[in-house]
Phi, psi and omega in degrees: 000138174306136187295319179294318178297321178297322177296320180290332175296321175295320179300316183285307189274312186282325181262294190295308186283341174261352182056042185256098184292340178298331181290333179306319182295334182273334186247354180230142175287157180303327180269019181311134183238130177248126174249120178212123185060229179271002184266136172234099185259108179253128181119105182304313186271327186275331184234315186292309182299314179300321180295318180290325179301321178297322178297315180292330177292319179289321180240080185296342177250022184309134178233152177239128177247130181277125179258333181192144171229136169230147178205150171249011181097322178266324179236158180213141173238136181242120171258130192214167170238136170249149184202149180173188180248129183271122178287342177280349183234039176056036177082013178300144185263151176204153173221133185214153185265163176202158175222127179239144177245115190254146170242153176215170179254015184097347180227316185227158178289140180244331188198153180210126167261122185216147168229143176236151185275069180290340176296314177295319179301316180301315179298318181296316182292326180286324184272339186076013181243096183286152172277159176287160173276130180295149181302139178290156172300145184293319183211064186298328185277358173259009179299132178253153180291136177246149184293153174298152183227092185296326179296315179297320178300316181297319179297316181291319178303318181296315180294317181296321185280328189233356184244195181229107183300329181292345177264004181267116182300144173093354179263130177256133183253138170053238182257019182297338179296340180276356185104355176294148181292146174286122177273129170274116188260306181235148163269102192287146173236009178157177180200147169264126178272108184281328181198145180196137173205165181235158174211100185067233180268010179255141175231125177255145183208160167225127181231159168247103184273141175245154180168197181250137182292137182259158184293337180294339184248328193241167174288160187304322181291340183265346184297133181091353178294139174289136184205172174230155185217123177275145175204150172240155181199162170230120181237157178253133180243124176219142177052040174079013179210159176286125184247356179174174177155182179228142180225136175244123182251147178276067180296324182294321178299315178295317178304314181292322179294319179296318183283330177293328182288348181270353184247000000 
C-alpha cells in the first residue's frame, strides 16, 4: 500500500470514525495547520483538536465515508462524505460532502486545505430532510501514486483564474449530484490559487474566488455586491480540457458574511 494512502486510512478509521484524539499525535505534526473558509488553525493541540471536539459533540456518531483519493506520492486529496445525527437539532440527520488537499512530511500530516458543504448540512438540519450518503470509493486504499502533470495543471490554472467553473460541462458542485439545483453564486472576475497539484489526469485545487454576488444565491439588496468565495475541487483533464470533476464551495461562509454586513 502507498505510504501516504496508508496514513490517510489511519486518519479515516483510527482517528475520525473512532473519534480517537490520541491518534492525532501519531498522524499529525504539532504544528498541523487546517485551512477552511476564512479560518487558518495552526496548532494540533491548541486549535485543531478543540475545533474538531465541538464537531464530535454536535455529531457524537459522526462518520466519514471516502468517495475518492488521488495522490502523486508527495500530495494527496481526499473527497469524502460526512454524516450523522445532530444533537443541536433533536437528532436530525444530515450528510454532506467535502474535499481536502493534504501535505505531509513523509511520516505525518502537516497541512490541509479543505472545504465542506456546511450550507447543504444547514438546509438538511433545518428541513429534517437529509440527503443520501454518496457511494464509497470501490478501493480507496489501493490507490496508487500517479505522476504530476504540469500541462493539466496549466490548463486548470487558466480556467480558475480567468473562467467560470459553473459554465464548464461535467463538473458537479456541492450537493447537485443528489438532484439539488446548481446554485450560481458569484459572477467571477478572478481567483487566488491557494493550493494546486496534479496526479495523472486529475488536478486538485483550493481557490479564493472573487466576483459579484448573483441573484440565484442572494437577496435583491445583496445582488452585485463584491465578495469572495472559497472552494476546493478535483477535476479531470483530457485532450487539453477539463472534462469533469467535483467542487465544494463555502457557500455558508459567504452567506454569513453577506448577512453580517447588513447589521
